[in-house]
Backbone bond lengths (Angstrom), bond angles and torsions (degrees), N, CA, C in turn:
res aa  C-N    CA-C-N  psi(-1)  N-CA   C-N-CA  omega(-1)  CA-C   N-CA-C  phi
1 L - - - 1.476 - - 1.505 113.58 -
2 R 1.381 115.55 -21.83 1.493 119.05 -179.90 1.519 110.53 -90.20
3 L 1.311 119.43 -3.72 1.467 119.10 177.90 1.495 110.60 -59.33
4 P 1.331 119.27 127.91 1.467 119.59 -173.69 1.551 113.23 -67.57
5 A 1.328 117.25 -23.97 1.494 118.49 -176.81 1.547 111.76 -99.80
6 L 1.312 118.43 11.12 1.431 120.48 -173.63 1.535 111.95 -60.06
7 D 1.298 116.53 -40.15 1.457 120.28 -178.47 1.530 114.26 -72.82
8 R 1.327 116.57 -5.18 1.450 121.12 -179.45 1.533 110.42 -101.61
9 L 1.333 117.40 -6.22 1.451 121.60 175.54 1.511 111.63 -73.42
10 S 1.310 117.56 155.95 1.466 122.02 171.73 1.550 105.11 -65.59
11 P 1.341 117.48 153.97 1.431 119.93 176.59 1.530 114.93 -55.50
12 E 1.349 115.92 -37.76 1.451 118.71 179.14 1.559 111.84 -65.99
13 M 1.314 115.22 -44.61 1.474 118.96 -179.70 1.542 110.64 -67.64
14 R 1.335 116.55 -36.24 1.447 118.62 177.06 1.534 112.65 -62.31
15 Q 1.347 117.70 -37.80 1.436 123.06 178.62 1.550 107.77 -61.35
16 L 1.345 116.86 -43.91 1.447 121.05 -178.66 1.570 111.23 -63.29
17 V 1.348 114.58 -44.04 1.439 119.38 -177.44 1.534 110.00 -66.01
18 L 1.346 117.53 -41.09 1.478 120.16 -173.30 1.558 110.31 -81.20
19 F 1.320 118.89 -38.41 1.435 119.33 -165.57 1.518 115.63 -124.22
20 D 1.309 118.40 11.73 1.478 120.66 -178.05 1.533 113.27 -56.13
21 R 1.345 117.13 -34.12 1.462 121.73 -175.70 1.514 111.80 -87.55
22 A 1.309 117.01 -8.14 1.485 119.38 -175.07 1.550 108.82 -87.98
23 S 1.327 114.91 82.84 1.467 119.62 -177.41 1.482 111.39 -64.18
24 S 1.310 117.41 147.22 1.426 122.21 -177.84 1.546 112.76 -68.06
25 E 1.341 114.68 -23.97 1.505 118.54 177.71 1.477 109.92 -72.16
26 R 1.321 118.08 -42.32 1.451 120.34 -175.47 1.563 108.19 -78.00
27 F 1.296 119.47 -30.78 1.449 122.67 -177.45 1.534 108.03 -123.04
28 P 1.343 118.09 83.54 1.461 119.36 -175.96 1.517 112.70 -65.63
29 T 1.341 117.62 -18.79 1.407 120.05 173.03 1.561 109.20 -106.55
30 S 1.297 117.14 177.11 1.437 120.85 -179.55 1.568 111.76 -67.09
31 V 1.332 113.81 153.18 1.450 118.61 163.62 1.520 105.11 -99.87
32 L 1.308 117.01 124.07 1.445 123.62 -175.63 1.523 112.66 -111.83
33 V 1.327 116.15 144.54 1.443 122.04 168.96 1.584 104.21 -113.27
34 V 1.341 112.45 123.93 1.469 121.59 -175.51 1.519 110.38 -116.21
35 D 1.299 119.66 128.52 1.474 121.58 -179.52 1.490 114.01 -76.44
36 A 1.324 117.53 179.07 1.452 121.62 -174.53 1.485 115.22 -66.72
37 S 1.362 115.63 -15.38 1.480 118.87 179.05 1.509 110.90 -95.75
38 G 1.348 117.45 -3.43 1.482 120.75 178.99 1.475 114.31 98.77
39 Q 1.358 118.10 -0.29 1.483 119.71 179.58 1.512 111.34 -84.32
40 I 1.329 115.87 139.61 1.460 121.84 175.72 1.507 109.39 -72.14
41 T 1.339 117.51 120.45 1.426 121.42 -179.05 1.540 112.58 -101.28
42 Y 1.316 117.55 -33.47 1.459 122.42 175.31 1.495 112.07 -136.52
43 D 1.298 115.57 147.14 1.474 122.74 -178.41 1.545 108.55 -138.55
44 S 1.338 116.95 125.22 1.461 119.60 -172.40 1.524 111.52 -65.33
45 K 1.308 118.71 -18.05 1.457 119.48 -175.57 1.519 115.40 -104.58
46 T 1.328 116.46 -0.78 1.483 117.96 -179.31 1.518 108.52 -157.72
47 L 1.370 114.57 151.19 1.470 119.92 174.78 1.519 111.67 -83.48
48 T 1.307 117.56 -9.21 1.472 121.75 -179.24 1.546 109.70 -121.12
49 P 1.356 115.90 84.68 1.474 119.34 -176.48 1.538 112.23 -60.61
50 S 1.307 113.47 154.79 1.498 122.46 175.15 1.504 110.11 -58.55
51 K 1.294 116.77 151.68 1.456 123.98 176.80 1.567 111.87 -83.47
52 Q 1.332 116.69 0.23 1.444 120.67 -178.31 1.497 111.40 -56.15
53 N 1.328 116.47 139.12 1.478 121.15 172.09 1.519 110.09 -101.37
54 L 1.325 118.12 129.58 1.486 120.76 -175.39 1.520 111.76 -111.47
55 S 1.324 118.06 19.14 1.450 119.80 -175.73 1.518 114.81 -68.30
56 D 1.357 119.02 -15.68 1.436 121.25 178.34 1.540 112.03 -91.70
57 R 1.287 118.55 -6.21 1.466 121.88 -177.31 1.535 110.96 -73.17
58 E 1.335 115.86 147.21 1.454 120.81 179.11 1.499 112.23 -56.23
59 H 1.322 117.70 -42.71 1.459 121.17 -174.87 1.521 110.69 -71.73
60 F 1.286 120.31 -13.97 1.475 122.17 173.91 1.526 108.89 -90.13
61 Q 1.327 117.07 -45.40 1.478 122.73 -176.46 1.508 109.97 -62.64
62 V 1.310 118.53 -39.41 1.464 121.30 -179.30 1.510 112.75 -57.91
63 H 1.327 115.54 -44.66 1.483 120.71 -178.83 1.524 110.90 -75.10
64 M 1.290 117.30 -34.06 1.468 120.42 -179.65 1.533 109.34 -64.82
65 K 1.312 117.64 -34.63 1.467 120.92 -177.63 1.523 115.14 -90.33
66 S 1.341 115.53 -14.81 1.516 116.94 -174.93 1.571 107.83 -139.75
67 E 1.342 112.58 134.67 1.482 117.87 173.20 1.545 112.17 -83.01
68 S 1.301 117.64 -12.57 1.456 120.96 -169.87 1.530 113.51 -112.20
69 A 1.339 117.92 15.91 1.485 118.56 -175.16 1.540 111.73 -68.48
70 G 1.339 116.90 -22.93 1.464 118.27 -177.49 1.515 112.05 64.19
71 L 1.327 116.48 -148.22 1.488 120.50 175.69 1.548 107.33 -71.14
72 F 1.304 116.19 122.79 1.465 121.44 178.51 1.528 109.85 -108.06
73 I 1.312 115.97 132.53 1.479 122.02 178.57 1.511 107.53 -111.61
74 S 1.272 116.89 119.65 1.488 121.48 -175.67 1.544 112.79 -76.16
75 R 1.299 114.41 169.32 1.427 120.56 165.77 1.507 108.75 -73.40
76 P 1.322 119.14 162.41 1.478 118.72 175.29 1.520 111.27 -57.38
77 L 1.316 115.00 138.57 1.478 120.33 -179.42 1.545 109.91 -147.17
78 V 1.267 115.70 172.20 1.484 121.34 177.57 1.524 108.03 -105.74
79 S 1.292 116.75 128.42 1.458 121.54 -179.31 1.523 111.23 -65.20
80 R 1.304 117.02 139.18 1.481 120.41 174.47 1.530 110.41 -83.39
81 L 1.328 115.84 -14.03 1.483 118.13 -179.97 1.485 113.06 -86.29
82 N 1.335 119.05 -35.05 1.479 120.70 -177.74 1.543 113.85 -134.87
83 S 1.347 116.64 5.14 1.464 121.78 177.87 1.528 115.61 62.30
84 R 1.346 116.97 20.29 1.460 120.72 -179.51 1.528 110.34 -100.86
85 P 1.357 117.55 144.21 1.456 118.95 178.59 1.515 111.86 -72.88
86 L 1.326 116.97 137.35 1.450 123.49 -175.66 1.519 112.78 -153.31
87 V 1.331 114.75 171.64 1.451 123.33 170.52 1.528 106.03 -117.93
88 A 1.326 118.49 127.48 1.435 123.22 -176.48 1.589 111.48 -95.60
89 F 1.287 114.49 144.48 1.465 122.33 177.65 1.505 107.10 -121.90
90 S 1.318 119.95 126.69 1.463 121.36 -174.58 1.531 113.42 -141.40
91 R 1.293 114.50 154.24 1.494 120.86 174.87 1.535 106.14 -133.85
92 R 1.332 114.27 152.46 1.463 121.99 179.15 1.513 112.42 -78.87
93 L 1.327 116.21 142.55 1.470 124.87 168.15 1.529 106.83 -104.40
94 S 1.321 116.23 137.44 1.468 121.13 178.11 1.517 109.93 -126.35
95 H 1.305 116.53 147.17 1.467 125.11 169.16 1.526 108.93 -70.74
96 P 1.316 120.11 160.84 1.446 122.85 177.37 1.512 115.72 -50.23
97 D 1.359 116.46 -30.02 1.460 119.96 179.62 1.517 113.23 -89.01
98 G 1.369 115.78 7.85 1.493 121.49 175.20 1.513 112.64 90.75
99 S 1.312 120.35 -8.47 1.427 120.58 -178.51 1.528 110.55 -74.29
100 F 1.326 117.31 159.95 1.432 124.72 -173.23 1.520 112.30 -66.39
101 A 1.308 116.46 129.33 1.468 121.58 -179.73 1.514 112.83 -117.16
102 G 1.332 117.61 -3.83 1.466 121.03 -177.31 1.521 113.14 125.40
103 I 1.305 116.86 -157.25 1.466 120.51 -179.18 1.534 110.78 -142.23
104 V 1.293 115.17 159.27 1.493 122.83 164.33 1.489 105.41 -108.52
105 L 1.366 115.14 137.83 1.423 121.62 -168.19 1.498 111.43 -140.30
106 S 1.311 118.47 136.90 1.444 124.13 164.92 1.532 108.54 -139.66
107 A 1.326 116.76 -174.20 1.443 118.97 -176.65 1.522 110.80 -159.02
108 M 1.308 114.40 158.92 1.457 121.62 170.06 1.518 107.61 -115.67
109 L 1.343 114.55 130.22 1.461 118.69 178.82 1.522 111.71 -69.43
110 Q 1.314 117.13 145.61 1.439 121.38 176.89 1.523 111.24 -56.54
111 D 1.329 115.65 -33.24 1.475 119.99 177.63 1.542 110.45 -55.34
112 Y 1.313 117.12 -39.64 1.462 121.96 -178.84 1.530 111.28 -58.07
113 F 1.378 115.18 -48.17 1.440 119.40 179.87 1.524 112.24 -67.51
114 Q 1.312 117.38 -37.80 1.475 120.77 176.81 1.524 111.14 -60.06
115 E 1.305 115.96 -48.88 1.500 121.58 -179.70 1.548 108.96 -59.82
116 M 1.295 117.00 -43.60 1.470 120.47 -176.22 1.554 109.70 -66.14
117 F 1.322 117.44 -45.59 1.460 121.41 -173.57 1.552 112.56 -76.15
118 K 1.308 118.19 -32.14 1.470 118.63 -174.37 1.518 111.38 -73.67
119 D 1.298 117.42 -13.77 1.498 120.15 176.05 1.503 112.55 -79.98
120 S 1.377 118.82 -7.65 1.434 120.44 176.97 1.511 112.31 -75.11
121 S 1.327 117.57 127.32 1.495 121.37 -178.73 1.520 108.09 -92.08
122 L 1.292 118.17 95.03 1.457 124.12 -174.68 1.487 114.52 -108.32
123 G 1.347 117.71 -2.97 1.462 119.12 -178.23 1.503 113.62 76.67
124 P 1.320 117.80 178.25 1.459 120.54 -178.20 1.526 110.99 -61.32
125 D 1.327 115.25 136.37 1.475 123.36 179.43 1.525 114.55 62.98
126 G 1.350 117.90 18.58 1.448 122.31 173.17 1.551 107.37 -77.25
127 S 1.308 117.91 157.26 1.450 122.00 179.57 1.522 111.79 -150.77
128 V 1.327 114.70 151.53 1.473 122.55 172.18 1.507 105.77 -130.95
129 T 1.349 115.37 131.85 1.456 121.76 -179.64 1.500 111.09 -131.07
130 L 1.317 115.62 137.20 1.491 121.56 172.84 1.510 105.47 -113.99
131 V 1.333 115.68 120.75 1.435 120.98 -172.37 1.537 111.32 -136.02
132 R 1.335 116.73 144.08 1.474 118.81 176.63 1.517 106.57 -75.24
133 T 1.336 114.02 159.83 1.438 119.42 -179.72 1.544 113.87 -68.17
134 D 1.331 117.18 -8.96 1.458 120.58 173.49 1.507 112.62 -92.05
135 G 1.382 115.00 1.36 1.483 118.68 177.06 1.499 115.86 101.79
136 A 1.351 118.97 -7.75 1.473 121.87 -177.92 1.540 110.64 -74.46
137 V 1.291 117.43 123.46 1.468 122.09 -179.25 1.512 109.87 -81.40
138 L 1.370 115.26 121.66 1.474 121.20 178.61 1.488 111.69 -89.48
139 M 1.374 117.49 -40.41 1.444 121.80 178.20 1.513 108.50 -156.94
140 R 1.363 115.44 149.57 1.460 121.29 177.76 1.518 106.01 -146.01
141 W 1.306 116.40 136.10 1.458 121.74 173.18 1.531 109.64 -125.87
142 P 1.312 120.19 133.25 1.449 126.96 1.24 1.506 114.23 -58.32
143 Y 1.313 116.87 139.31 1.456 122.18 -171.32 1.541 110.43 -69.24
144 R 1.333 113.00 131.73 1.504 119.80 173.28 1.516 106.43 -137.58
145 E 1.328 116.81 115.32 1.445 121.62 -176.07 1.522 114.29 -55.32
146 D 1.376 114.92 -34.81 1.444 120.02 -175.58 1.543 112.31 -72.79
147 I 1.301 116.97 -16.90 1.482 121.69 178.28 1.513 110.83 -86.83
148 I 1.333 117.54 -33.65 1.445 122.07 -178.82 1.560 108.86 -60.27
149 N 1.327 116.54 129.44 1.449 122.10 179.44 1.542 113.66 76.05
150 S 1.362 117.21 0.72 1.458 120.00 173.47 1.509 108.87 -77.08
151 N 1.284 119.23 170.90 1.485 122.10 179.90 1.533 108.40 -117.61
152 I 1.338 114.43 126.69 1.460 120.90 -177.31 1.548 111.41 -114.92
153 K 1.305 114.49 27.06 1.469 120.04 -177.00 1.536 112.83 -56.06
154 R 1.326 117.00 -26.04 1.486 120.66 -179.61 1.502 112.45 -81.41
155 A 1.361 118.34 -2.86 1.438 120.53 -179.00 1.535 110.79 -70.12
156 E 1.303 116.03 156.79 1.479 122.08 177.20 1.537 112.55 -57.50
157 L 1.299 116.51 -26.48 1.470 120.96 179.09 1.508 110.60 -51.70
158 F 1.324 118.91 -41.90 1.454 120.77 -173.71 1.524 112.50 -79.86
159 N 1.345 119.23 -24.11 1.457 118.15 166.32 1.492 112.11 -64.38
160 Q 1.326 117.19 -39.88 1.476 122.98 178.57 1.547 110.97 -68.61
161 F 1.315 115.57 -40.25 1.473 122.42 -175.63 1.522 110.66 -64.88
162 Q 1.345 116.72 -34.23 1.457 119.91 177.36 1.547 112.11 -60.99
163 R 1.328 116.50 -27.95 1.481 121.65 -177.71 1.528 112.29 -90.87
164 A 1.340 117.17 -33.59 1.480 119.48 -176.94 1.546 107.46 -156.72
165 S 1.348 113.96 146.43 1.451 120.70 -179.06 1.533 112.91 -74.95
166 S 1.337 116.71 -11.26 1.484 119.73 175.25 1.479 107.41 -150.61
167 G 1.342 117.44 155.57 1.456 121.95 -179.80 1.487 110.41 165.34
168 H 1.374 113.95 -163.36 1.469 119.42 179.49 1.527 108.44 -147.52
169 F 1.338 115.31 156.92 1.470 120.92 -178.91 1.508 106.95 -161.61
170 Q 1.333 113.74 164.35 1.448 122.17 177.62 1.590 107.20 -110.96
171 S 1.287 118.46 133.23 1.413 121.20 -177.00 1.536 112.76 -163.77
172 K 1.304 117.59 159.88 1.442 122.65 171.16 1.509 108.31 -86.29
173 A 1.304 119.68 123.69 1.465 123.23 -176.89 1.535 112.53 -62.82
174 V 1.329 116.64 136.78 1.447 119.53 178.00 1.499 113.13 -72.17
175 T 1.396 116.55 -20.02 1.454 118.77 -175.97 1.527 113.31 -84.38
176 D 1.348 117.45 -30.82 1.488 117.03 -177.60 1.529 114.48 -141.99
177 G 1.358 116.85 2.12 1.439 120.64 173.88 1.522 113.79 78.19
178 V 1.306 121.15 6.96 1.441 124.41 -179.67 1.509 108.77 -81.83
179 E 1.355 115.94 133.10 1.485 121.32 176.15 1.534 108.06 -77.03
180 R 1.331 114.27 123.79 1.471 120.37 -177.07 1.504 113.90 -134.87
181 L 1.326 116.06 156.56 1.454 121.76 164.06 1.532 105.66 -91.47
182 F 1.305 118.99 123.29 1.446 124.81 -179.37 1.517 110.62 -110.57
183 V 1.351 113.44 137.24 1.460 121.85 172.79 1.518 105.30 -121.15
184 Y 1.331 118.68 130.86 1.459 121.72 -175.32 1.531 110.76 -136.20
185 A 1.353 115.06 159.26 1.461 120.87 176.89 1.559 107.33 -159.83
186 Q 1.321 111.95 141.27 1.468 116.11 171.08 1.487 109.33 -71.72
187 V 1.335 118.20 148.31 1.444 122.48 -178.58 1.518 106.57 -89.45
188 G 1.389 117.13 101.51 1.410 121.22 -178.76 1.543 111.54 54.97
189 D 1.313 118.07 -130.96 1.464 121.58 173.32 1.501 113.01 -106.97
190 L 1.363 113.85 17.85 1.509 118.40 -178.51 1.564 107.28 -81.94
191 P 1.308 117.16 158.47 1.451 121.51 178.67 1.534 110.68 -80.36
192 L 1.357 115.69 52.65 1.457 121.36 -177.80 1.535 108.69 -135.01
193 I 1.317 114.69 147.05 1.473 121.71 176.71 1.526 107.54 -129.35
194 V 1.345 117.63 135.24 1.440 123.15 170.67 1.514 107.16 -103.05
195 V 1.313 117.97 131.67 1.460 123.89 -177.97 1.541 107.93 -126.07
196 V 1.289 116.65 123.16 1.474 122.33 172.14 1.473 111.45 -110.08
197 G 1.316 117.14 130.39 1.467 122.04 -178.93 1.506 111.73 -123.67
198 Q 1.333 116.31 139.81 1.438 121.40 171.49 1.499 111.09 -126.77
199 S 1.319 114.52 133.40 1.475 120.03 -177.76 1.533 109.27 -59.50
200 L 1.360 116.83 138.89 1.437 120.52 176.92 1.529 110.04 -66.92
201 D 1.313 117.45 -26.58 1.487 121.05 176.23 1.508 111.20 -61.96
């Protein structure tokens, strides 16, 4: 995006330069470039981006207000482009003077997380949860719609997480009251935690 001659390329060549490495398998949804006003300027899957404005979205507002947000992972939301539930991943774009230039955005469909988690053999009352470090639940298996996007910051997990980025503990789950042994770990240096629980029974 910083290449000085980018705007002089043909639309087809510009797509190749910007998105050639964005494989459809790794990014099942579009990779979008959004300008400082919230308008989609480039879309990895089409030469004619949607006219949707994303300036009110959390993943846009966070970067507009902060230069240091880094990779931001949204709460679960519904796409305005295809009406499918997803989790958005975004980074800030800045002008040479440091001012806000927009964001680069992609997403993982909720279906992807469901497929990945449901293959875990955890036995009766086992669970897998993907949660942001602020307590927002991104996915939980077995799937329960009322738990997705809820906040479990009061769960014992976060008392443990304050002490160590990975570990295990025994507790009654705040979501269903089942007593489980939980094993958890932060996902790399991302603001995400994966928690696996198995019923003590």
